[in-house]
C-alpha positions in Angstrom: 0.0 0.0 0.0 2.8 2.4 0.9 4.6 2.1 -2.6 1.3 2.5 -4.7 1.8 6.3 -5.1 5.5 5.7 -6.2 4.3 3.2 -8.6 1.6 5.4 -9.8 4.1 8.2 -10.3 6.3 6.0 -12.4 3.4 4.9 -14.6 2.3 8.5 -15.1 5.8 9.6 -16.0 6.0 6.7 -18.7 2.8 7.6 -20.1 3.5 11.4 -20.3 7.1 10.4 -21.7 5.6 8.3 -24.4 3.0 11.0 -25.4 5.7 13.5 -25.8 7.8 11.1 -28.0 4.9 10.2 -30.1 3.5 13.8 -30.6 6.8 15.7 -31.4 8.2 14.6 -34.9 11.8 15.7 -34.1 11.7 13.8 -30.8 10.2 10.7 -32.4 13.0 10.8 -35.1 15.7 11.3 -32.4 14.5 8.5 -30.4 14.4 6.4 -33.5 18.1 7.3 -34.4 19.3 6.7 -30.8 17.4 3.1 -30.6 18.8 2.1 -33.9 22.4 3.1 -33.1 22.3 1.5 -29.7 20.9 -1.9 -31.3 23.6 -1.8 -33.9 26.3 -1.2 -31.2 24.7 -4.1 -29.3 24.7 -6.3 -32.2 28.4 -5.4 -33.0 29.6 -5.9 -29.3 27.4 -8.9 -28.8 29.0 -10.7 -31.8 32.5 -9.7 -31.0 33.8 -8.5 -27.7 31.0 -10.0 -25.5 30.5 -13.3 -27.2 32.2 -15.3 -24.5 29.9 -13.7 -21.9 26.9 -14.2 -24.1 27.5 -17.8 -24.8 24.0 -19.5 -24.9 25.4 -22.7 -23.3 27.4 -21.1 -20.5 25.2 -18.0 -19.7 21.7 -18.5 -21.1 20.1 -15.9 -19.0 22.6 -13.2 -20.1 22.3 -14.3 -23.7 18.4 -14.1 -23.6 18.4 -10.8 -21.7 21.0 -9.1 -24.1 19.4 -10.3 -27.4 15.8 -9.5 -26.2 16.9 -6.0 -25.4 18.5 -5.6 -28.8 15.3 -6.9 -30.4 13.2 -4.7 -28.3 15.2 -1.6 -29.3 15.0 -2.6 -32.9 11.3 -3.2 -32.8 10.7 0.0 -31.0 12.6 1.9 -33.8 10.6 0.0 -36.5 7.3 0.8 -34.9 8.3 4.4 -34.3 9.2 4.6 -38.0 5.8 3.2 -39.2 4.0 5.6 -36.9 6.0 8.5 -38.4 5.2 7.4 -41.9 1.4 7.2 -41.1 1.6 10.6 -39.4 3.3 12.1 -42.6 0.7 10.5 -44.7 -2.0 12.1 -42.5 -0.4 15.5 -42.6 0.1 15.2 -46.5 -3.6 14.5 -46.9 -4.7 17.3 -44.7 -2.5 19.7 -46.5 -3.8 18.6 -49.9 -7.3 18.7 -48.8 -6.9 22.4 -47.6 -4.9 23.4 -50.8 -7.8 21.9 -52.9 -10.3 23.9 -50.8 -8.3 27.2 -51.1 -8.0 26.7 -54.9 -11.7 26.0 -55.3 -12.7 29.1 -53.5 -10.3 31.2 -55.7 
């Protein structure tokens, strides 16, 4: 019961942060870029320097955690890119509609 307000604050912060990333195009693209760079670095380090630590036979937990995090970052960037594409199409459609209306009035 005592940590419910703290948990609620974390959830509220996460929701507001996600809304901020989704609504602002430059922030959305910055997050996509950062997520892809981190995923590529994880891919590089996971297949080279960290390979002994991430051996699936010796350290299955680390292996799963590392590659799930890498996949999560990649999927996040992909979903943000799809959302950005849909937002651009919507903005384009709205702009075309207002331009047509303006040309029809004149």
